[in-house]
N, C-alpha and C positions, 0 to 999 in steps of 0.2 A: 457407504460409497455409492458413487448413482454410479448403479453397472448400464447404463446407457454411456450414461459419458468418457465411465471408468475412472472417474478420480473424488475425491469430496471434495466434490465442491457448495460451494457455500450458500448455496439458495434452497438446497437442502435439509444441509443442518440446522439452518434459522425453520424448517419449515416440521422438522424433523420436531423440533423445541417445541412449535408453539402450534402446531397443527395447520398452518396457513401462513401464505405469503405475510415477507415481513419485508418491507421494503430503506430501505437507508436513505436519509435525505442528507446531502451536501451542507455544512456551513462553512460560513467562513464568521471566523471570531471577530477577527480584527488581528491578529497579534502577529512577529517576526518572524526574526530568526537570525541566531548568534550567527550566524554563517552569510549574513547579511550587513545587519546594523553597526556592523566594525564590533562586534566585540570580538569573532573570529577573523572576519575577513569582510571587507565587502561588496565582495565578486558574489558571491552564490555558488553553488554548483555548479560547474558547468554545462548544464542541460537544462538549469532552471533560469525561466526568465524574470520578471521584478515582479509575475504575478502570482509569484509559489506556490503552482499547481490550483491556484483557487481561484473566487467567480466579479471578486470583487465587489460582492455585493456588501459588505460592509463602508465601505471606505460609499457608497453612494448612498448610506443615511439606514441602513437597513439592519433595525434587531435579528439578534439570534432566530427569537421566537417569529416574526416578520417572513422573513428565511425558511420556518419551518412550513409555519404556515399556507405558502405557496411551496410549495417544493409538494407537499400535501395532495395537493388538488391534482399535479396530472398523476401523481401515483393514482392515487381513488380513481382517478378517468382509469388510466392507462393499464391497471394491474389490478385492479380492484379492494389495492392492502387495506385496511383497519387497524395495520400495530405497525410502528415506527423504530429504527433504531438516527438515528441524529450522531450527523457522520463531520466529526471536526479532524477537516480535509486542509483550509488553508496555515501553508508556514508545520510551525512548530507550536500548538496547540498546549504545550506546557508550558510553554518559556514566557513564565508569565507569577503572580503570586500564588498560593490555595489560597487567599481569599477571593481572588479575580475566577480563577480555576471556576470556586464553584460556584458562582456566581451564574457565571457563563453556563454550569452545567445545571445549573438549577434552573435556571428559564428557561434550556431547551427542554428536562425533563416533561416540565412545566405541561404540557405540547400535548393535546388529545392521543391517548393512543399508543403513548412512549413507552417500552421498555426496556431501555439502554443506548447504549451510545461505541461505539470508537471514536480513536482519539489518535490520529495523526500527531506524533512525534521526531526528533533524533532522541537516540541513547546516550547523547549527554545534558540531555534537558531535562532530568529524571532525578527524585530524589526520592529519599523514605519521607520526610510528612510529605509529599505531592500522592507518593502509592500511597501512604493512607487515609488520607483524602477516598482516591480513585476504590479502596479498598471498600470504605464506608459505603461508597455507591454501587456494590459487588454484591454484598446481602442482599437489593429486594432488587437491582437491576441488573440483565445481561451489562459484564463490560471486557469491550476490546483496546488493548493501546499495541498500537502499531509501530511500530520503530520502524526508521527510516538503514538498514546496512548497506545494499543495493553492493554489497563483496566483502567477501570473507578473507578477501585480500587485502593487505595492510597501504602495498606499491598503485594499490589502483588507489584506492582510499584518497592515495595523494595525489594520485596524475588528475583525479574527479574533483579537487582542492574540496572535498567529505569535511575534511575542520575536525573525526572523529576516529579512535583509530580498533579494529575488534574487536581491541581486547575491551575500551569502554561501552561496545554490545553487550559483553560477557556478562557484563557488571553489569549492563542495567536487566542482562533476565535472571542472573542472582536476584535484584533486590526485589525482580517481580515475582519469582514466584512464590509459590505456600499463598499466595492472599484472595481465591479468588476470580484474577482479572487473568485474563486470556490474552496473549500473546501473538503477534501478528506481523512478521517480517515483511519486508520487503524489500526483494533483489533485481537486482535487472541486467539484462544477458543482453551482450552485448556491442561492453562498456569497451573504452578503448584499453590495446596494451592486456587485451585477455585472447586469450583463445579457447577450444574450448572443454576440453579437458582440467582447467582457469571455473571457467562455469560450471562444470561437473563434483569438480571441489568442495565448492559451497552448497551445494546442495548436500553430499553426500556430510559435512563435519554439519548443516543446520536439522536433519534426518537427527541427528545425536545430543540437540541441543537446549532439551524443553521448550521447543514454544509451541504453538496449537494452532496458527497458520501462518499463508503465505500469501505475499501478492509477489508472484513475475511479473517484469515490464521487459517491455520490448524497449532498448535507448534510440530513439527518434529525434533530429536535430530540430528548433526551434526555432522563428526567428528572434533575433535578438540576445541569442546567450555565449560562451564564450566556445561552444560544442556551433553552432553558429559559425562565428569563422574557422573550428578550424575544416568544418567542409568546405566552406566555399577554398579554401588552399589546399584542399583534395590531400588535407595529412588524418584525415578521421575519415571511411566507409562503413556504413552500415551495412548492418544485416540482410542477405540477401531472405524472401518471405520461408521458402521451402528451410534457408538453412535454421530459420529458428523455430522454424515449424518440429525439426528433428528435434532440436535441443532442447527444446521444451519438453519432448514427448520426451526424452533421454533423461531430465530432468525428474519429471516423476515420476520416474520409474526407478528413483533413488531416494524420493520420499515415502515416511512408512502411512497407508493409509488413514489412520489419528490424527494427520495433522489433513488441516483444512481448508484446502486450495481457492480462497476468494478472489482471484487473478491473473489469468491466465497471456494477458497481451498487455497493449498500452491501448490509450483509448485518446490518440490527439486532439488538438481544436484546430480543424480540415484551414480556417486562416489562420494558422500562428506555425502549420503546417512545415515543411520543407526539403525534412528528407528522412528517410525515407518514403516514398508517395504511399507503396501498397499500404500504408501504416491504420490508413482512413480505413482502411480496409478492414474493420474492428471482424464481421462475422465474417467471411471468407476465409483470415486465418483461424480464425475457433473450429468454423468447420471442420477448414486440413490437421490440424491438430485428433480437433477425433477421429477424424475418417483413419490416419495415421496410426492412432493409436487399435482400431480397428484389422486397419490388414496385417499390424505384426503380435493381433490377438498378443494385447497386454492391457497390461492396467498401472496403477501407481501404488507402489512400495513391489514391485514383483525382483528390481535386484538390490530393494532397502537389503542395509546390514546393519547390527547393532554393531 
């Protein structure tokens, strides 16, 4: 754990593994999502727009290798990075065939300086065959599989049109364990219908669910989403910044220090953001979380219970 940050942050974890800065390079592999292509729904989750958290670079004709080579330029200039992770971020990156997954991964790992990958997906888009494939890479590379859960409460998952259950997540974790694959779970704070007690219940449950990492996101409103419609009607009110900061600190206190915190707030594109506008102030929110932990004389895991 980074004593200055008071939680087990991702950059420190990578530096300890490799002895130097390791930079993630986001990749858009041009895949879709069963919650958008009609298999489950054609509407998507209420907070997700048509980009699916992606860059759109694949549709612009850039190959995976071209995206990585371009991303490395900025990472080398800004961070002097020499080692890199391919982050398959857009949509659901196991929502394809094993053959295509292998082609995607091999192309990414063929780039100079690659030490591993992180693959974002849904817990209902994995199976033993795909996990066998990822396990084969885990023998030589660092492999993180990121499951978008968002909440442990099925009532919330249904409300946000997530299209899967908490049981689906548990099944995915069970299938993934013991393969040398690190499991990261995405959680969103401020989801409609959830009070603070429900959000912290997610922390308590995840604390004992055999995962290796967590990404904590703020629910913010972006243009063209179902959440945008609800917000305009006054049917959704985003969290205030101070409320979010306090909740994140409470959340961290409940997680064991062994869980790597890969993100502690959202980072929306300013041209898409509708509300809350403070969501664009990433650095300020980050500093407030750090200050609050210091003021409490608290740290990750202080309230963790098995």
